[in-house]
N, C-alpha and C positions, 0 to 999 in steps of 0.2 A: 505494500498500499505505500505510494504515497507521499513525501511528510518533512515541515519545513519546522525548523528549528529558529526562536526569535528572548534574542531576549527582552525582558517588557519591565515594567517599575512595581511588577508584583512577582518576580523572578522566568524564569525560564520555562518559557511555554513550548510544545508544539501543533502543531495543525496536520490534520489530516486530511486525504483524499482518495476517494474512488469514485470513478464513473462520472468527473469534471464536474463533482460536488465536497459538499466541508463536510464529513461525515463526525468529527473527534476531534477537543483541542482536551491536553495534557497535560498537566505542568509539568515541567524537566526535559531534560537540551536529549537529543537520537542522532547516536553515529552519524549514520546514512541520512546525506542531505538530495530534497528531491524537488525540481524546479520544476516547477507549471506553472499555466495560464494563472491559475482556481489560488494555491496555492502562496502564487507571488501577490492575487490582487487579497489577500485575505492579511497576509505579511502586512502589506500598504495600508490600509485600510483599520487594523489591529494599533500599526502603530502612527497612525492618526487619530485614531481616537485616545489611545494615549499623552499624544499631544491635544488632549483638547480641537482637534480641530473636522470630528469625525461624532458626530451624535446617532447616526443609523447605518445599521451596518445593510449591505446591500454585496448578496455573497448567495448560489447557492449552497442549499445549503439538504443536506439526506439524513438526518439524528432516524439511527435506529430503536424503535422504538413500540409498545402498545401501540392503539389507536390512540385509547388514553391520556397516554400521556404526550406523545405529534401534538393534541389537542392541548392540552395544556403548557404546550412549548412555545403554541401556535401563543397564546394568551401573553403567555410572558411577552416575546416579540411586541406584543403590541405595545406596552410599557412605556411609554417615550421617555426618554433621556433625562439624568435629574430626579425623575419620578420613581414613590414607589406604593407597591400595593400591595396589600394584607393577603396573606391565605385564603383570607372568605371569598375576599374582589375576585380572583383568582376562579372559585369558587364560582363563582354567580359566571365566571367567561365560559364555565368548560367542562364546570358541572361535578361529580364526586363530593370529598367534602376535604377539610384544609388538613386531617395526613393524608389525605389521598395525595393535595396537590402538591404537598410537601414527600411522598414517598416519590412522584415525579421528577418532581423539583431536584431531589438530590441521588436522579439516572440521569440528570440533562447532560449530554456526552459533550456537548457543543458550548460547554459554561464560557461568557462574557460577550458570544458574538448572540446564543440565547441568553437574553440577559437574566440568571436567574437567583443575582445579587439583587432583585429589584428589588425579591420578594420576599416580603415582611412580616412578623406574629403582631398579632393585635398591639399585646405590650413588650415586643422585647424586639430583635434582630432577627430571630430567630437560627437556623442552621445556615450554613456553607460549610462544603467539602475542597474545593479549590484553593491551588495556594495553603498557607496558612490557616485556614478556617475562616475563623473571626472577623479575624486582626485584617485580613485580605479585603474582607467583603466591606468591611471598613470605610478601608484606604477608598476601595470602587466609589460607592456612596457617597464620598466624600473628594474624586476624583469628578466626578458628578456635575456637584452643587460643593460647594468651600463653604457655603454657610448655614447645614445643612445639622442639624443638632441632631447629632443620632442616642438612639437609645442605651 
């Protein structure tokens, strides 16, 4: 599977492509680096995002997951840059329960691009499985809205 790594403020990340679509984003660096139009586009958009020059990703995505998970991930993509939604808000858009939304969120194979960091609990930040966990989530939310008061 073609893959391309890059250095970011939240650590090294690697983007994976299959059949012309982004299928995964993982923390860490891989030895083998591949270049393709979509991987280079993902790299450029991620760098622009971290530079605060990009507010919405425009990439072909093909996350592997159940129909419900893909519905949740679609709802996550609808959360505007700099804003958050609660798990209950996502339930309104995708169905299920706050717990099932949280589970789908935790299984998001393309974090950052599918912005699971923008989902918070009603009374606290909730969780985040990318990078260093909650410190990474706090950093991403502050990147998007430096004036945000974090829970």
